[in-house]
TIKEMAR-66531 format. One record per residue (C-alpha): x, y, z. Coordinates in steps of 0.1 Angstrom, whole numbers, plus 2048, in hexadecimal, padded with zeros to 3 digits. Example, Ala and Ser with C-alpha at 12.3 -4.5 7.8 and 13.67 -1.06 7.14 Angstrom:
2
87B7D384E/8897F5847/
//
This chain:
378
3F5D71981/3E7D83962/402D9094B/3FCDB0938/415DB591C/41BDD690A/435DE88F6/427E0A902/429E16926/433E3393B/448E48936/43CE45913/41BE5990E/3FFE508F7/3DDE3F8F6/3EBE1C8F6/401E22914/3E5E34927/3CEE16920/3E6DFD92E/3EEE1194D/3C9E18955/3BCDF594E/3D8DE6963/3D1DFE980/3ACDF797E/3B2DD197D/3C9DD399B/3AFDE89AE/395DCD9A6/3ABDB39B6/3B9DA2997/3DED97999/3EFDAB97E/412DAC971/41BDC4955/438DBC93D/443DDD92E/462DEC91C/47DDFC931/484E16916/4A9E1291D/4A6E1C942/4AFE0595F/498E16977/476E27975/46DE37996/448E3998F/446E1398C/449E109B2/428E239B7/413E0C9A1/3F9DF59B1/404DD799C/425DC6993/438DD2975/456DC2964/46BDD894D/47CDC5931/498DD1919/484DE18FD/482E048EE/45CE018E8/460E098C2/44FDF58A7/46FDEE895/47CDCB88F/495DD08AC/47ADDD8C3/462DC18BB/47DDA68BE/489DB38DF/466DB08EE/462D8E8DE/483D838ED/477D8F90F/457D7A90B/46CD5C901/481D5F920/461D5E936/450D43922/44DD2B93F/43BD44955/425D51938/41BD30927/404D25943/3F8D4894E/3DED5F940/3EDD78928/3DED9891A/3EFDA98FD/3E7DCE900/3F9DDE8E3/403DD88BF/428DD38C9/41DDB88E2/409DA78C6/427DA88AE/43FD9C8C9/429D7F8D3/423D758AE/449D778A8/450D608C6/435D478BB/441D48896/466D4189E/462D2A8BB/443D168B0/436D188D4/413D228DE/405D2C8FF/3F1D12913/3D6D2C91C/3C4D42903/3D5D648FF/3C0D848FE/3C9D9B8E2/3BCDBF8E5/3B9DD48C6/3B7DFB8C4/3B2DFE89E/3D2E0888C/3E3DE6892/3C7DD687E/3D0DEB860/3F5DE3865/3EFDBE865/3D8DC0847/3F0DD5832/411DC283A/412DA0828/42AD91842/416D9C861/3F5D93850/402D7084A/40FD6C86E/3EFD7C87C/3DAD62869/3EED4687A/3EED5589E/3CFD6A8A4/3B4D4F8A0/3C3D3E8BF/3BED5E8D3/3A0D6F8E2/39BD918D2/391DB08E6/38ADD38D8/38CDF58E7/36EE018D3/351DF38BD/362E0289F/382DED8A5/36CDCE8A6/35DDD9884/380DDE877/38BDBB882/36DDAA873/371DBE853/395DB384F/38ED8F859/3ABD8B871/395D73884/37CD58879/359D66873/349D55891/363D638AA/354D768C7/364D978CF/369DA78F2/363DCC8F7/37CDDC90F/375E0190B/38AE1F912/383E3A92C/392E5A939/3B3E5894C/3ACE55971/3C1E7497A/3AFE89960/38DE7F96E/398E88991/3A6EAA987/389EB2970/372EB398E/380ED5997/374EE3975/352EF4976/338EF295A/33DF16950/359F1E938/377F32942/376F5793C/384F5D919/38DF81912/3A4F778F5/389F668DF/380F428D8/39AF288E2/39CF078D0/3B3EEB8DD/3C1ECB8CD/3D4EB78E7/3E3E998D5/402E8B8C6/40EE9F8A8/406E8788C/3F4E8A86B/3D9E71878/3D0E8A893/3CAEA4878/3D8EC4888/3E0ED1865/3BDECB85A/3AFEDE877/3C5EFB86F/3BAEFB84B/396EFB855/39BF1886D/3AAF2B850/387F2983F/376F3B85B/368F5E853/381F7985B/36FF8587A/36DF62889/390F5987F/39EF77892/38CF6B8B1/39AF488B0/3B9F3C8C2/3C4F198BA/3DAF078D4/3EBEE78CA/3FBED18E5/40FEB28DE/430EA48D2/439E968B0/451E97894/461EB888A/456EB3866/431EB186F/434ECD888/440EE386B/422ED7856/40AEE2871/41CF03877/41BF0B852/3F6F03851/3EFF1A86E/403F3685F/3F1F3283E/3D0F3284F/3D7F5485F/3CDF48882/3DBF4F8A5/3EBF2E8B0/404F1E8C8/415EFC8C6/425EEF8E6/432ECD8F2/41DEB4905/415EBE929/418EA7947/3F8E96953/3F4EAE971/3F1ECB959/3D6EBC942/3B8ECB955/3C7EEE952/3CCEEA92D/3A9EDC926/399EF693D/3A9F13929/398F0A909/375F118FD/372EF28E7/387ED48DF/38EECB8BA/3A0EAD8AC/39AEA6887/3A8E83886/3A9E71864/3AEE4D859/3D0E45849/3DAE26837/3EBE17856/3DBE2B872/3B8E3387E/3A8E4389D/39AE248AF/389E3A8C9/39AE5A8D6/3A0E5E8FB/3A7E838F9/383E898ED/377E7A90E/391E8F921/383EAF912/360EA3919/367E9B93E/372EC0941/351ECC933/35FED7911/34CED28F1/35EEBE8D6/362EC18B0/36DEA389D/36DE9187C/357E72877/373E58874/37CE37884/36EE338A7/36AE588AE/344E578B0/348E408CE/35BE5B8E0/347E798D2/321E798CF/317E918B3/2FFEAC8BF/302EA08E4/327EA28EE/335EB38D0/331EBA8AB/33DE9E893/341EA686E/34BE8F851/370E8684E/382EA083A/365EB9839/377ED9841/359EF083B/347ED9853/361EE186D/35DF06866/337F0386C/33DEF088C/355F0A89A/33EF27891/321F158A2/334F138C2/341F368C0/31FF458B9/30BF308D1/31AF2E8F4/2FBF1C901/301F008E8/326EFD8F2/31CEFC916/301EE1910/319ECB8FC/334ECF917/31CEC5933/30FEA791F/333E9E917/33CE9E93C/320E86944/328E70926/34EE6D92E/346E65952/334E46946/355E3593B/368E21955/389E0F952/37BDF4969/365DE994D/382DE1936/396DD2953/37ADB995C/375DAF938/39ADA8931/3A2D97952/383D81953/389D7792F/3ADD6F937/3A4D5A955/388D47944/
//
């Protein structure tokens, strides 16, 4: 049995949770024996678990990166130590890393088999910045096999020296969610009729790293005639405080906009299909970075051109001039130029969208599943 450990899983929604669910499903479909250890989020029963093609064990944990949340997951690992010590283990989230490190630190025990530690980017910054976690990481990580969800994350790990210089890194890349790929097949190459103007979409968690407020500020710099044609749709959940920041930025920009809560997976294709272009101006923060960006691929698989900042691992998800337009991080006039290019040149938008569809179709969860499982079994 290969144990996948995570602090993020359904019903929680986010890139980390998506990664675990998709890789576990792909691994099970490939014939690997998988068991996922995931938080129960305070619920005794999750009906959707019965439909999964792999085993899942819910443990008492709220999935939050608080001392209590981390310790509850560490305690769950300690209670299963006999089963885990001689089995392949893959840590798939920062909370799983911290729980395992806590268990090893306070028990003094180590696993008999090498543990695979997957990194998405932001956790590297967290371990680098926090003296306690950096100290513990220096003791624990060298005994694990590191895997990265993008080449950028590998660069980040090497730059921050969490592993000895000679350590080989595994690449276990992201892909589009399977359900999104299936539903996107119904979307034609031609854009939807758009009598209202030019529709821009950001579908992501409402968070300063995702840069919704920066997109709004950039759209406020558009010429008056273009600004009146633009409609900016923001889809995602987040804190009320940041939502107010985004709303104020949109109002100040003088643009037509809507902000609505995250939509269920079965509605994603309808949302992507209704836009003319996808825009997400992610930025690097002291403790958070865009290690890849699955929503860029989701937009591309629907044939929509993408506008993005050059930050983190974004250029592995968006190819400038081929699947979208990538501008330097923080360059708001550059965003304006990119929007105007797509508005004024439908042929360019269509070409980028078609190339994006082909590009996104080249990513497969089976690739990551094989890499992680084979490394765990070796």
